[in-house]
TILOVO-51007 format. One line per 5 residues: number of its first residue (from 0); their letters; for each residue x, y, z of C-alpha. Coordinates in Angstrom, 3 decimals. Last residue first. Example, Ala and Ser with C-alpha at 12.3 -4.5 7.8 and 13.67 -1.06 7.14 Angstrom:
<recs>
1> sa> 13.670:-1.060:7.140  12.300:-4.500:7.800
</recs>
This chain:
<recs>
781> gqgqq> 26.357:-15.522:-6.344  25.324:-19.276:-6.550  23.899:-20.570:-3.353  21.975:-23.262:-4.706  22.718:-25.946:-7.387
776> qgdqg> 19.050:-26.089:-9.612  16.509:-28.229:-7.660  13.652:-27.351:-9.718  14.680:-26.206:-13.302  13.887:-23.161:-14.933
771> tgisp> 10.622:-20.952:-14.893  9.098:-20.054:-11.745  7.846:-16.823:-12.267  6.746:-16.246:-15.949  8.631:-14.582:-18.858
766> figgg> 9.454:-11.335:-19.221  10.078:-10.653:-22.584  11.130:-13.954:-24.043  12.222:-17.390:-22.485  14.684:-19.421:-20.457
761> dpqsa> 17.872:-18.431:-21.882  17.966:-20.861:-24.657  14.697:-19.681:-25.951  11.844:-22.047:-26.041  10.715:-23.273:-29.506
756> sasps> 7.623:-21.495:-30.896  4.136:-22.029:-31.045  1.868:-19.068:-32.057  1.157:-20.472:-35.756  -0.339:-23.203:-34.343
751> asasp> 1.208:-26.663:-35.900  0.549:-26.959:-39.822  3.875:-27.523:-40.568  4.637:-30.125:-37.702  4.624:-32.927:-40.459
746> dtgpn> 7.608:-30.631:-42.581  7.349:-31.794:-46.020  11.125:-32.320:-48.134  9.965:-36.114:-48.671  6.388:-37.239:-48.870
741> npdtp> 6.074:-40.506:-47.717  9.299:-40.556:-45.723  7.922:-37.473:-43.647  10.781:-35.124:-43.273  12.130:-34.107:-39.654
736> qqtqp> 12.935:-30.686:-39.367  15.664:-30.268:-36.999  15.349:-27.206:-34.540  18.009:-24.096:-34.034  16.258:-21.419:-32.308
731> qprpi> 17.835:-18.298:-33.192  20.487:-16.754:-31.699  19.915:-13.132:-30.002  22.114:-10.374:-31.006  24.430:-9.040:-28.639
726> geveg> 24.046:-6.192:-26.274  21.255:-3.552:-25.690  17.543:-4.034:-25.938  16.004:-0.458:-25.436  14.717:0.861:-21.917
721> vnape> 11.629:-0.035:-19.768  9.133:-2.965:-19.447  6.900:-1.389:-17.168  7.094:-4.726:-14.629  3.396:-5.122:-13.004
716> pftlk> 3.384:-3.080:-9.760  4.140:-5.497:-6.948  1.059:-7.082:-4.637  0.007:-6.630:-0.798  -1.068:-10.207:0.891
711> pkgnl> -2.697:-8.404:3.708  -0.997:-9.735:7.183  -2.237:-12.444:8.790  1.600:-14.478:9.212  3.683:-11.705:7.759
706> anqmf> 5.939:-11.824:10.873  6.144:-15.820:10.674  6.670:-16.277:7.008  9.251:-14.007:6.939  11.392:-15.130:9.620
701> ttwir> 11.307:-18.653:8.240  12.108:-17.439:4.420  15.042:-14.699:5.811  16.441:-17.615:7.863  16.644:-20.047:5.509
696> vpfsg> 17.986:-17.484:2.714  20.923:-17.010:4.875  21.493:-20.149:5.634  22.004:-21.538:2.004  21.780:-19.478:-0.851
691> gtiss> 23.656:-16.796:0.205  26.235:-19.512:0.463  28.125:-21.572:2.738  29.954:-24.446:1.502  29.582:-27.798:1.720
686> fggwp> 26.213:-27.753:3.527  25.296:-30.521:5.181  24.980:-28.562:8.063  27.998:-27.412:8.437  30.652:-25.627:6.320
681> sitvp> 33.210:-23.401:7.970  32.769:-19.987:6.749  36.368:-18.698:4.766  38.224:-15.920:6.795  37.845:-12.780:7.818
676> tkgdk> 40.880:-11.524:9.935  39.198:-8.790:13.143  38.688:-11.827:16.067  42.061:-12.571:16.388  40.825:-16.176:16.137
671> anqyl> 39.636:-16.154:12.497  36.756:-14.327:11.851  33.788:-15.559:10.358  30.180:-13.932:8.481  26.568:-14.542:8.102
666> mvtta> 24.334:-11.884:7.300  20.043:-11.776:6.789  18.486:-8.682:5.502  14.858:-7.520:5.595  12.291:-5.868:3.960
661> lqpty> 8.732:-5.643:4.858  5.536:-4.196:3.802  6.041:-4.638:-0.265  7.448:-7.592:0.153  11.556:-7.695:0.902
656> gafwa> 14.765:-9.482:-0.104  18.189:-9.292:1.083  20.179:-12.412:1.920  24.058:-12.758:2.467  27.365:-14.616:2.578
651> skndq> 30.588:-13.682:4.150  33.806:-15.146:3.678  32.720:-17.662:0.876  36.357:-17.378:-1.050  34.611:-14.052:-2.837
646> stgtk> 32.291:-12.894:-1.327  28.612:-14.459:-1.277  25.311:-12.733:-1.990  21.244:-13.601:-2.454  18.953:-11.418:-3.867
641> gaier> 15.153:-11.172:-3.255  11.484:-10.121:-4.563  8.892:-11.691:-3.148  4.615:-11.660:-3.859  2.929:-14.131:-1.397
636> ssgfg> 1.351:-17.503:-1.490  4.167:-19.021:-4.247  7.009:-17.039:-2.913  7.050:-18.809:0.096  7.403:-21.665:-1.660
631> aayag> 10.114:-20.255:-3.809  12.029:-19.319:-0.267  14.597:-21.961:-0.886  15.269:-21.191:-4.402  17.528:-18.396:-3.840
626> tggys> 20.065:-19.103:-6.355  17.205:-18.930:-8.876  15.262:-21.892:-10.546  11.992:-22.636:-8.401  11.516:-18.775:-8.517
621> vpqrl> 13.501:-16.685:-5.615  16.448:-15.556:-7.905  13.831:-14.114:-10.670  11.868:-11.881:-7.929  14.617:-9.534:-8.376
616> aytld> 13.899:-9.107:-11.778  10.070:-7.889:-11.246  11.609:-5.643:-8.504  13.841:-3.277:-10.834  11.223:-3.568:-13.274
611> amvdk> 8.627:-2.170:-11.329  11.912:0.009:-9.294  12.674:1.589:-12.925  8.510:2.273:-13.084  9.178:4.295:-10.439
606> dfvqe> 11.818:6.187:-11.042  14.011:6.045:-8.223  15.318:9.035:-5.531  11.481:9.538:-4.493  12.070:11.326:-1.240
601> gdglt> 10.332:10.561:2.529  7.641:11.208:4.614  8.212:13.846:7.004  11.018:13.124:9.342  9.729:15.402:11.761
596> dqswy> 6.498:12.671:12.825  9.245:10.369:14.462  9.075:12.607:17.429  11.423:14.307:19.352  11.281:16.473:23.205
591> tkstg> 7.887:15.356:24.361  6.354:16.426:27.507  4.266:14.110:28.688  5.733:13.574:31.717  6.655:10.818:34.021
586> vktik> 9.365:10.149:32.237  10.470:12.519:29.669  9.502:12.236:26.235  11.076:10.637:23.088  9.322:9.662:20.078
581> aisht> 9.144:6.712:17.472  12.556:6.125:18.004  14.379:2.883:15.521  15.179:5.287:12.597  15.704:4.642:8.889
576> ehkkg> 15.091:7.632:6.705  12.248:7.083:4.082  13.743:6.512:0.462  10.621:6.142:-2.408  11.754:4.017:-5.102
571> qaaft> 9.281:1.587:-5.403  8.948:1.685:-1.939  10.415:-2.200:-1.815  13.338:-0.727:-3.792  14.133:1.530:-0.987
566> ayata> 13.597:-1.075:1.168  16.459:-2.985:-0.502  18.641:0.196:0.640  17.594:-0.007:4.119  18.074:-3.198:4.758
561> ldiph> 21.651:-3.382:3.442  22.208:-0.441:5.450  20.874:-2.284:8.568  22.720:-5.713:6.990  25.835:-3.436:7.782
556> pnasg> 27.985:-2.704:4.757  31.342:-3.589:3.072  31.757:-2.804:-0.483  33.197:-5.761:-3.020  29.878:-6.630:-4.063
551> lvnvl> 29.578:-8.032:-7.654  28.341:-4.544:-9.026  32.064:-2.571:-7.739  33.705:-5.102:-10.279  34.639:-2.211:-12.775
546> ndevh> 35.717:0.190:-10.067  34.057:3.631:-8.805  34.148:2.108:-5.508  31.149:1.295:-2.713  33.229:2.519:0.391
541> askpi> 31.016:1.200:3.413  31.066:4.579:5.102  29.205:6.411:2.141  26.491:4.846:2.961  24.063:2.325:1.454
536> gakya> 20.846:4.129:1.193  19.293:3.778:-2.235  20.987:7.139:-3.196  24.347:5.641:-2.214  24.129:2.251:-4.354
531> aeqtl> 22.366:4.360:-7.133  25.595:6.366:-7.383  28.095:3.409:-7.155  26.637:1.777:-9.653  26.344:5.044:-11.843
526> krrdd> 30.118:5.264:-11.797  30.290:1.473:-12.608  28.370:2.251:-15.934  31.628:3.000:-18.024  29.415:3.066:-21.390
521> eanvq> 28.709:-0.674:-21.083  31.396:-1.849:-18.514  28.666:-2.262:-15.894  26.850:-4.221:-18.418  29.935:-6.647:-19.227
516> vfvtn> 30.628:-6.996:-15.267  27.094:-7.832:-14.843  26.812:-10.818:-17.515  30.322:-11.955:-16.423  28.854:-12.198:-12.726
511> lsdet> 26.048:-14.679:-13.443  23.554:-14.764:-10.583  21.788:-17.399:-12.161  18.412:-15.078:-11.408  19.983:-11.606:-12.493
506> akllt> 21.365:-13.431:-15.392  18.280:-14.407:-16.616  16.885:-11.092:-16.239  19.813:-9.353:-17.934  19.647:-11.991:-20.909
501> agsms> 21.839:-14.773:-21.640  24.462:-16.453:-23.689  26.562:-19.211:-24.472  26.280:-20.490:-20.921  29.063:-20.977:-18.220
496> eggfn> 28.564:-22.324:-14.696  32.116:-22.074:-13.164  30.758:-22.751:-9.609  30.046:-19.106:-9.182  30.801:-17.139:-12.801
491> vvkrg> 34.656:-15.796:-13.681  36.219:-12.689:-14.681  39.451:-12.259:-15.593  40.059:-8.309:-15.853  41.600:-6.453:-19.272
486> dikmp> 38.742:-4.728:-19.929  36.193:-7.731:-19.425  38.552:-11.434:-19.886  35.688:-13.913:-19.804  35.744:-17.323:-17.372
481> stary> 33.140:-18.080:-17.667  30.655:-17.769:-21.151  27.642:-15.597:-20.078  27.198:-13.450:-24.091  25.166:-10.288:-23.322
476> ysnls> 21.341:-10.171:-24.601  18.865:-7.380:-23.504  15.456:-8.407:-22.300  15.681:-6.798:-18.865  15.956:-3.234:-20.977
471> vgdel> 18.773:-1.226:-20.959  18.332:2.826:-20.643  20.758:4.156:-18.006  18.347:3.905:-15.435  17.177:0.517:-15.944
466> aavlg> 21.190:-0.383:-16.463  22.284:1.852:-12.971  19.317:0.251:-11.208  20.421:-3.373:-12.631  23.816:-2.726:-11.038
461> fakft> 22.346:-1.717:-8.073  21.054:-4.913:-7.305  23.689:-6.576:-8.409  25.001:-5.146:-4.900  23.414:-8.498:-3.014
456> sgaaa> 25.805:-10.564:-5.672  28.351:-10.118:-2.614  28.029:-7.641:0.393  31.531:-7.924:1.804  30.956:-7.970:5.680
451> agata> 30.059:-5.201:8.016  29.043:-5.669:11.856  28.094:-2.830:13.538  24.047:-2.100:13.395  22.964:-5.598:12.968
446> nnftn> 26.401:-7.369:14.174  26.065:-5.508:17.375  28.748:-6.379:19.815  27.977:-6.105:23.575  29.248:-10.207:23.475
441> kaydp> 27.985:-12.090:26.557  25.092:-9.793:28.018  24.179:-8.492:24.555  23.556:-12.467:24.074  23.456:-14.269:20.490
436> ggyia> 24.113:-11.367:18.363  22.568:-8.055:16.813  19.057:-9.466:15.297  17.276:-6.485:14.585  13.234:-6.083:14.370
431> kvqgn> 11.213:-3.486:13.473  12.827:-0.513:12.205  10.735:1.930:10.803  11.707:3.594:7.737  8.117:4.389:6.301
426> rpdia> 6.899:2.079:3.709  9.652:0.189:3.811  9.236:-1.282:7.006  12.212:-2.547:8.039  14.096:-5.980:8.990
421> aagig> 17.531:-6.319:10.411  19.757:-9.320:10.499  23.365:-10.064:12.025  25.324:-13.130:12.560  28.818:-14.385:13.654
416> vrkpk> 30.331:-17.631:12.715  33.374:-17.951:15.556  31.520:-20.587:17.534  30.842:-22.717:14.432  27.070:-23.209:13.964
411> gktqg> 25.626:-26.378:15.372  21.857:-25.034:15.153  21.859:-22.467:12.536  18.103:-22.485:11.207  16.462:-22.488:14.558
406> kvaat> 18.807:-19.760:16.134  18.051:-17.414:13.536  14.436:-17.912:12.984  13.316:-18.038:16.710  15.921:-14.448:16.789
401> lqqvm> 13.514:-12.815:14.333  10.569:-14.121:15.601  11.288:-12.980:18.958  12.334:-9.273:17.065  9.311:-9.407:15.173
396> krdft> 6.569:-10.286:18.389  8.335:-6.987:20.126  7.940:-4.831:16.985  10.909:-2.120:17.473  9.483:1.197:16.657
391> ttiay> 11.052:2.559:19.891  9.623:4.518:22.515  11.940:6.441:24.707  11.262:7.670:28.015  14.413:9.419:29.320
386> gdtei> 15.601:10.193:32.600  18.989:12.316:32.063  21.048:9.750:33.144  21.756:7.689:30.034  20.802:10.039:27.640
381> qdpte> 23.121:12.411:28.989  25.914:9.463:29.084  24.626:8.515:25.154  26.157:12.388:24.848  23.206:14.634:23.451
376> nlrka> 22.084:16.356:20.167  18.783:15.354:20.722  18.280:13.289:17.626  21.913:11.961:17.979  21.954:10.873:21.351
371> aedra> 18.524:9.337:20.907  19.991:7.121:17.734  22.776:5.820:19.680  20.487:5.317:23.069  18.006:3.254:20.566
366> mmvlf> 20.737:0.537:19.418  22.124:0.319:23.007  18.455:-0.639:23.949  18.059:-3.035:21.294  21.119:-4.684:21.076
361> gnqga> 20.841:-4.892:25.240  17.293:-6.410:24.970  18.459:-9.217:22.241  19.376:-11.682:25.197  20.385:-10.276:28.439
356> lsass> 19.884:-6.343:28.834  17.525:-6.848:32.106  20.462:-8.976:33.465  22.368:-6.364:33.820  25.781:-6.717:32.299
351> kpkdp> 28.711:-7.757:34.043  32.047:-5.588:32.068  34.790:-7.510:31.219  37.941:-6.908:34.161  40.176:-3.460:33.057
346> mpfdg> 43.401:-3.739:31.241  45.777:-1.549:33.115  48.145:-0.198:30.253  51.590:-0.791:30.538  53.852:1.599:28.792
341> aykry> 53.867:3.782:31.739  53.579:2.491:34.745  56.727:1.811:36.309  58.267:4.894:34.540  55.899:7.030:36.350
336> etqsl> 56.204:5.814:39.980  59.816:6.757:39.228  59.172:9.809:38.168  56.875:10.378:41.113  53.150:11.308:40.678
331> ptvqn> 52.338:14.419:42.018  51.521:14.691:45.729  48.560:17.890:46.443  48.068:20.916:46.573  51.600:22.774:47.199
326> pnlrt> 53.370:19.565:44.894  51.447:21.282:42.191  50.617:18.486:39.651  52.939:17.959:36.728  53.682:14.262:37.667
321> maalv> 49.735:13.504:37.167  49.903:15.079:33.635  51.749:12.399:32.520  49.260:9.403:33.790  46.487:11.544:32.356
316> tswrf> 47.505:12.229:28.698  48.804:7.799:29.082  45.234:7.315:30.305  43.930:9.003:27.573  45.007:7.818:24.997
311> kartl> 44.949:4.129:25.960  41.342:4.412:26.768  40.328:6.025:23.201  42.696:3.052:21.338  40.779:0.537:23.463
306> qdpqd> 37.692:1.845:22.728  38.110:2.456:18.613  39.030:-1.786:18.868  35.368:-2.373:19.538  35.165:-6.069:18.331
301> vdeph> 37.745:-6.600:20.527  36.066:-5.342:23.639  38.747:-5.569:26.472  38.820:-1.273:26.091  34.941:-1.265:27.147
296> sasnp> 34.677:1.661:28.991  36.182:4.140:26.434  33.869:6.222:24.429  30.856:5.000:26.813  32.648:7.262:29.386
291> sniig> 33.366:10.572:28.063  34.705:12.725:30.204  35.185:10.632:33.209  37.216:8.356:30.811  40.560:9.738:31.675
286> alyaa> 39.745:9.490:36.139  39.281:5.720:35.295  42.284:5.268:33.470  44.651:6.984:35.492  43.181:5.525:38.852
281> esanl> 44.443:2.286:37.245  47.882:3.596:37.160  47.907:5.540:40.295  46.969:2.150:42.050  43.447:1.261:43.234
276> ddvdk> 42.971:-0.500:46.681  41.796:2.717:48.319  39.115:2.653:45.566  38.028:-0.677:46.839  38.430:-3.734:43.917
271> gyyaq> 36.584:-5.792:41.091  38.643:-3.918:38.599  36.165:-1.741:36.225  32.848:-1.941:38.343  34.164:-2.152:41.654
266> aaaqv> 36.448:0.764:41.377  33.269:2.232:39.520  30.940:1.589:42.196  33.696:3.636:45.022  35.022:5.942:42.681
261> gyagr> 31.173:7.574:42.180  28.212:6.526:39.788  29.052:3.205:38.010  26.102:2.028:35.199  29.307:0.617:33.081
256> gfyit> 30.056:3.902:32.383  32.051:6.308:34.817  29.515:8.746:35.945  30.123:11.423:38.583  27.984:11.412:41.948
251> nlygq> 30.406:10.083:44.832  33.384:12.043:43.396  32.148:15.065:43.203  30.482:15.321:46.543  34.460:14.374:48.057
246> lvknp> 35.519:17.446:45.669  33.230:19.702:47.237  34.162:18.815:50.703  37.624:19.180:50.170  37.123:22.505:48.829
241> emtqr> 35.451:23.428:51.796  32.067:24.664:51.046  30.502:28.342:51.744  32.783:30.070:49.418  33.200:27.569:47.083
236> iklai> 29.548:26.804:46.973  28.572:30.454:46.446  30.830:30.706:42.911  29.567:26.843:42.042  25.821:28.356:42.483
231> fferf> 26.372:31.627:40.074  27.696:28.846:37.148  25.104:26.358:37.727  22.292:28.665:37.160  23.923:29.831:34.141
226> ktglt> 24.330:26.332:32.957  20.401:25.712:33.581  19.772:28.595:31.622  22.007:27.939:28.568  20.397:24.387:28.406
221> rheqg> 20.980:20.668:29.654  17.566:19.168:30.204  17.319:19.293:34.193  17.500:16.178:36.055  20.795:16.574:37.097
216> nftnk> 20.235:20.009:38.418  21.288:19.856:41.842  23.961:17.181:42.724  25.342:16.572:39.505  25.191:19.979:38.086
211> vyqqs> 26.934:21.329:41.249  29.674:18.484:41.072  30.524:19.374:37.614  30.382:23.489:38.403  32.843:22.662:41.624
206> itsgg> 34.929:20.310:39.019  35.566:23.152:36.047  33.399:23.068:33.424  35.282:23.763:30.319  33.749:20.931:28.124
201> ggggh> 30.444:20.034:26.236  31.538:18.511:22.751  31.850:19.651:19.082  29.315:20.800:16.588  30.981:24.009:16.093
196> annwi> 28.606:26.503:18.544  28.695:23.790:21.023  33.188:23.541:20.605  32.973:27.656:20.889  30.103:27.587:23.985
191> ariig> 32.764:25.276:25.552  35.488:27.606:25.035  34.079:30.102:26.388  33.020:28.598:29.523  36.543:26.955:29.994
186> tpsvg> 37.857:30.607:29.505  35.120:31.744:32.173  36.424:29.341:34.220  34.361:28.588:37.367  35.171:27.331:41.065
181> aneyf> 37.116:30.531:42.559  40.072:28.880:40.753  43.444:27.756:43.211  42.650:24.456:44.501  40.667:23.230:41.624
176> tddea> 43.277:24.012:39.386  44.403:20.680:37.754  41.014:20.539:36.723  39.407:17.219:35.391  42.070:14.765:33.618
171> alvap> 45.334:16.010:36.627  42.355:16.640:39.248  41.218:13.070:38.927  44.296:11.311:38.764  45.663:13.319:41.870
166> vitam> 42.577:12.658:43.734  41.882:8.893:42.934  45.304:7.636:45.005  44.297:9.252:48.408  40.391:8.961:47.962
161> ksfdv> 39.378:6.750:50.805  39.794:9.502:53.801  37.818:11.542:51.249  34.808:9.229:52.462  32.821:7.067:50.500
156> vqrnq> 29.549:6.821:48.839  28.431:3.610:46.818  26.642:3.933:43.671  25.091:1.669:41.300  22.199:3.569:39.391
151> dalrg> 20.590:1.487:36.513  22.269:3.358:33.949  20.033:2.325:30.710  16.581:0.478:31.585  15.457:-2.774:29.314
146> ietkg> 12.547:-3.713:26.651  9.553:-2.212:28.502  6.125:-3.038:27.296  4.062:-0.048:27.278  5.072:2.603:24.464
141> dsyyv> 3.318:-0.161:21.761  6.794:0.201:19.800  9.052:-1.847:22.577  9.899:0.379:25.404  13.182:1.911:26.811
136> ittqt> 13.668:3.757:30.363  16.158:6.309:31.250  17.031:5.989:34.578  16.846:9.418:36.660  19.711:11.417:37.815
131> lpkad> 19.219:13.435:40.799  22.309:12.923:42.845  22.681:13.734:46.221  24.779:16.903:48.177  21.616:17.761:50.747
126> dkpvd> 18.638:19.919:49.455  18.910:23.781:50.536  19.595:24.714:47.038  22.584:27.392:46.426  20.634:30.826:45.696
121> itaya> 20.360:32.786:42.721  19.198:36.063:43.421  22.219:38.414:44.526  24.744:36.735:42.040  22.121:36.781:39.310
116> isftl> 21.453:40.366:40.098  24.967:41.582:40.388  25.811:39.739:36.889  23.414:41.289:35.191  24.226:44.606:36.224
111> lgllf> 27.977:44.217:35.499  26.971:42.595:32.470  24.734:45.696:31.720  27.771:48.349:33.287  30.088:46.610:30.939
106> calfi> 28.011:46.377:27.696  27.180:49.789:28.036  30.903:50.823:28.491  31.774:48.720:25.518  29.195:50.428:23.305
101> ggvlk> 29.778:53.773:24.522  33.791:53.558:23.762  32.538:52.432:20.301  30.262:55.284:19.693  32.951:58.089:21.180
96> wspvw> 35.803:56.429:19.162  33.515:57.242:15.767  32.172:54.459:14.090  32.790:55.005:10.296  29.619:55.630:8.053
91> rrwgn> 30.440:59.318:6.898  33.987:58.064:5.759  32.238:56.011:3.300  30.894:59.211:1.217  31.136:62.637:3.428
86> rgfrp> 32.832:63.417:6.496  31.773:66.972:8.714  29.762:65.386:10.826  29.645:61.561:11.411  26.929:59.304:11.688
81> ydvyr> 27.481:59.148:13.997  29.043:61.386:16.679  28.040:59.661:19.755  27.936:63.082:21.890  26.430:65.193:19.135
76> qfgsp> 24.334:62.486:17.639  22.914:62.774:20.888  22.133:66.294:20.894  21.028:66.898:17.463  23.532:67.865:15.006
71> qrggp> 23.550:71.305:13.086  22.756:72.594:9.637  24.866:74.182:8.273  26.375:78.220:9.160  29.157:77.012:10.945
66> hgprr> 29.611:73.304:9.694  27.258:70.073:10.772  25.536:69.500:7.325  27.526:71.349:4.148  26.036:74.262:3.092
61> pdygs> 28.409:76.593:5.292  31.627:75.581:2.971  34.533:75.842:5.731  37.551:78.039:4.682  38.518:78.676:8.604
56> pgrey> 35.784:80.822:9.185  33.254:80.986:6.152  33.518:80.526:2.866  31.716:83.322:0.442  30.819:82.535:-3.341
51> aqygg> 31.611:82.943:-6.893  30.464:82.976:-10.079  26.675:81.908:-9.390  24.943:80.537:-12.159  22.347:78.545:-9.453
46> pgaqg> 24.685:76.341:-8.231  28.688:77.471:-9.094  29.522:79.086:-12.123  33.302:78.330:-13.384  35.860:80.867:-12.428
41> nprqg> 38.409:78.320:-12.660  39.601:78.814:-9.423  36.244:78.737:-7.318  35.829:81.999:-5.499  36.447:81.759:-1.381
36> atrvp> 38.916:84.202:-1.422  36.595:86.793:-3.076  36.423:88.070:-6.748  32.574:89.201:-7.528  31.165:88.563:-10.394
31> gaapn> 28.812:91.046:-12.476  26.190:92.915:-10.811  23.330:91.381:-12.319  24.423:88.210:-11.124  23.705:89.908:-7.331
26> gqygv> 26.375:88.068:-5.094  26.626:85.047:-3.334  25.953:85.574:-0.191  26.927:82.647:2.097  28.548:84.582:5.215
21> pyrgp> 26.875:88.069:5.307  28.499:90.939:3.272  30.374:93.723:4.253  33.391:91.037:4.508  33.539:90.850:0.556
16> qgpar> 34.688:94.059:0.093  35.435:94.317:-3.427  32.468:95.986:-4.500  31.403:98.129:-1.046  27.581:98.056:-1.781
11> gggvp> 25.397:100.317:0.343  24.477:99.631:3.461  25.888:98.734:6.838  26.009:95.208:5.763  24.719:95.286:2.308
6> pldrg> 20.803:93.984:1.954  20.588:89.972:0.915  19.946:88.830:-2.529  19.287:85.060:-3.504  21.300:81.614:-3.418
1> am> 22.498:81.143:-0.244  20.830:82.713:2.747
</recs>
């Protein structure tokens, strides 16, 4: 062995004859070095002090593992050559071709075995081709009272002979290799897996696979297991069924939106005719919406322009693809016909809504459907047809009370005036009620969740938060003249109101634009105002700009957004995720797919002391001297806070307010005849102009009084008086001091109590009592 003396081979030592010693023998140090072919060139000592060593055949070092005379690999390592023998450092860990090839071979054999077993064990169901979809049911918060049902099945089965026009369109849209493929598309499946992994849609299925899904797996939750099963059933079906039979079954079961299943029901729902009466252009539209019906099923709705954009894109794409179909399989669309239809979109008829979704029910049901799709990561179409039981957070009584408040307070309103409202429980984020519009059956646009308008002075609340967080006291005093030029921009108060000065508290009560813009300009707080809005719950889609006048409400939130933000204020700075669903189960089972319990207990986004002062400030507008004075009577019996808001030229009017247990927002707006362009709201009901202090606060007050009737009267925390006084020095009161004619130079009031003082021109000192100011002050400011 290396490193110790060994007896000479054949007896005796023969210097200079290295071959007479065993390989690895390094010589005797006492006898001096033995020069051999393996000696180190520089003569330096090797390990253990030896001067020379011998190499084995071909010059291999016998001390290295895997080489002649060294440690030998195990049987498994010899076959895979890993770790690599004869390699040092990182090269030792580079996979060998034996290992790579072995892995590929093992995977191939395993896949082949799995495929064989699955193909042999998965049978085509014995059931006849029939849809197994179930209607999804939506309930009020009690979990028992039904609001409405999704996708009540409207289905009419027709023979393949009546589908001559629709077949080319569907093949062009969904599977132009239908007559060629084996029923599945491996590349499509890979593409679908990739899309799902990156948050996209599914796709990738052939017509045969979709037929299997609709016919046999419609009730099952969409999992990898069901898709795996569909793959093999589709393979077997194409071997046992005629292609036209598969196509007929598919076209009689596929969902087209508007509650229509199958091509016959779709032709009636969209064009009021039988399927065999459709022309090629109409067929192209219907085929184009199959992959996402709810994205393009209402192109006639002017309030949803994205629907028309999507519908036209899909229609034109399918129409062009119809000209490229294989003529050996199906008759393609001729160029003459294509030119005839191209550029002339076949607008479908207006939908006939289900009676069960009339009134507010449709808004509630669709809002729940869209949220369920988000919670379960499914499409709205899947939610409609997968048979879920959705328990919402909607309080039936509050929904009725909000609807009654809107209708009772806005009698005689102009036709194009839109109204949206939302009520949220600030303690948990539950949506208790919404008002989406007069009747979902007549207009499906939801003003509570989709309607948006400039928020006006309701955004002054975010300016207040920004200032308070930045250390500004509500008692800070500012000039309040109007007009005023601030940082080169002209700012005026509503109605031209002008006064020498006002505290931030008084400016909130009277909604003085000039004061709030000054505060926003100080230390460049405009960015802090923007951040406060986002932190409270206003989404980025509302476009709160980082500019000087963002505090005046140029952003365009939805009523549900502003209600969320004010609910954060009501919860003393704790923000909960706004939600309209309590839980989602399967119809007829107790299995829960999602619960609001997963949302947690909210996040503290603002300091509680800041919120206490904010709420105190927002109690001033609903006092008898404030812009929301109509609510003062309600405020005398229950602690309330709120803010009016009116946009430039009175194109929108808002009121947002809260108690500790309910936050509600009301929005009014008016569009021109085109249904898109905002215009000044036409006055009615005895008002010379429509402002936040007119109908919005009246609707809010009426609803809140009824909704909270009999509920505990909770209180707000006392103001914390945070921050330091900023702005300009407050003027000293100027009082006349009459003299006593019998004693010139004396003041007859000198004996008055030392605690008495003249009132300040802005309504008092630090935190005056609620209700100061004169009753009857002009309503609707800001």
